[in-house]
N, C-alpha and C positions, 0 to 999 in steps of 0.2 A: 424659840421666838424669834422671830426678825428683828432684832430693836430698831433700826435707824428709823422702819417704813412704818408712813402714817398711814390705818385702812380707813380711805375713807368712805362714806354707806351712805345716800342718798335717797329720802322716802317723798322728795317733793317740795308741799309748804309755798310760801308765795316765796318764798326765793327763789327760786326759779319757773313760775309760772310769765309767762309769755301776756301782751297785750294786744289784743283785736282791735286796730284802727276804727275799722267798718262799724263793728258790734259795740265796744268799749268793754267787750268781755274779757276775762283773764281767762285763761289756758295752759296747759303744759302742755310742752313738747318735746323738749330737750334740754336734760342741763345745761346750768353754763358754767359750770365745775370748773372744767381743762380751760373755760378762756378765761377764767376768774384767776388761777394759779397762772396764766404766763401772761397774764396782764400787769399780775402783778410780781413777776420776774423769779417765781419762788422758785427753788433750788431744794428744795424738799423731796427725801425719795416718796411717793404719794402712789398711792393706787386708789383707783377711783371706782365704787362700781354701784349703777340703778339696779335697788332693792324695791323703788313701787316709787310710782309721778303719783301723790293723796295727798288733797286736803286735808291739814290734821285732825279738822272738826269731821273729816269721813274716815275717819283712819280706826281700824274696828281693832279689835284683840287677837285677832286673828295674824294681821300684818303688824301685831306686835310681835309676836312671838315670830317671825318670821323679821324681826329685827334682831330680837336677845339670840334667835339660832346663829343668823350668822355673826355676832359678834363673838359667841361661843365659839364659832368654830374660824374665827379668824385667828391667823399665822401672826398678825403684828399685837403687839401690846397696849400700843396708841392707837385709837379707834377716834376718828371723828363722823359724826352724825347731821346731815344738815334735816332740818323738821320743821313743822308749821309752827305757828307761834301760839295757837289758843287750845295746842295739848301736847307739849312740849315737855311738860311735869308729869302727867299720865306717862305717858314712856319714858322719861324717867325713872319714875317708881318702879315700874314693872321689870325692866333693867337691872333696877338696883335691889330688886327684889329677886331676879336669879340666879344673884352671889355668881358673880361673873368672875372668878378670882383670877390677879394678877394683872387685870385691864386699867388701863386708863380710857373712860370713854365721854367722851366731850357731847353735849348735844348740842346747836348755833338754829339760825333762824335769821328772819329777814320781818319786819314789819313793812318793805315796802319793794316791790319784785328788783332783782336787779335789773333786769331790763328798763327800768325806767331812770336806764341812767345813776345823774351824780344823787339825785334824790333820794338813792337807797341806799340804807344802814349795811345792806349783806354783803358789801365788801367789806370793809371794817370789822364787821360779826366774824366773820368766815377770817379774818386775819387775826383775830384775837384769842378765837377758839385753836388754832392751827399755834401757838403760843403756848397759850393753855395745855395742849395735848401733850405736851414735848416736858409739861415741867411740874406737872401735877402729880401727888400719889395717885396709886390704882383709885377706883371711886370711879363713879356717876356727878356729871357736873354737868349743870345749865350756862352757856356763856352765850350775854348779848351785854349790849351798852358798852361794851367794852370790859365788863367785869366778868367774874367768874362765883356761881354758887354750889352750894350744896346742893343734891338733887332735894334733900327732905327738906331745907329751909327758900328753897323761890317761889314764887308767884308775879304771876302775869297783872301790874295796875291795869286793868283795862281803863281808869279814867286817863292815867298818866298815859299811859301808851310805853310805859318804861318795864323794865321785869325790876323788882326789890325782893329781898330779904324776910322774912316772914315777921323771925321773930330778934 
């Protein structure tokens, strides 16, 4: 295992959407993560791999299998996954049920695209998730709004727009 390296897997989601100023539509082009790590002055040993660029509402079970396969195959024991917030808990559940031993897996996302600048929560969520993936025990977690949640005790509150514990 590569103890000091953090493996980052990109799956898409609002986190990496761009805005077309002509049509007003959101779309995927490239991940913003490398720019975010530079802007955040990160000195961590990070390896970024884009697995897919999909909205989580369109993520299939086959897409989740790709995520699981790559997490199992990863040499690092610390894995961060950027993901759309609508189905982030479903992917976290699939990862937990895959019984990936000895790895800390943290999924994070954004409610507002990073491309929107200072109004995006993506930068804050990414920083929080990077900290959590380094200190949490092996398992699967969701990190949003500066908090972390166990995969089986979190939901997206569609009224408030925040993630919360279920019980």
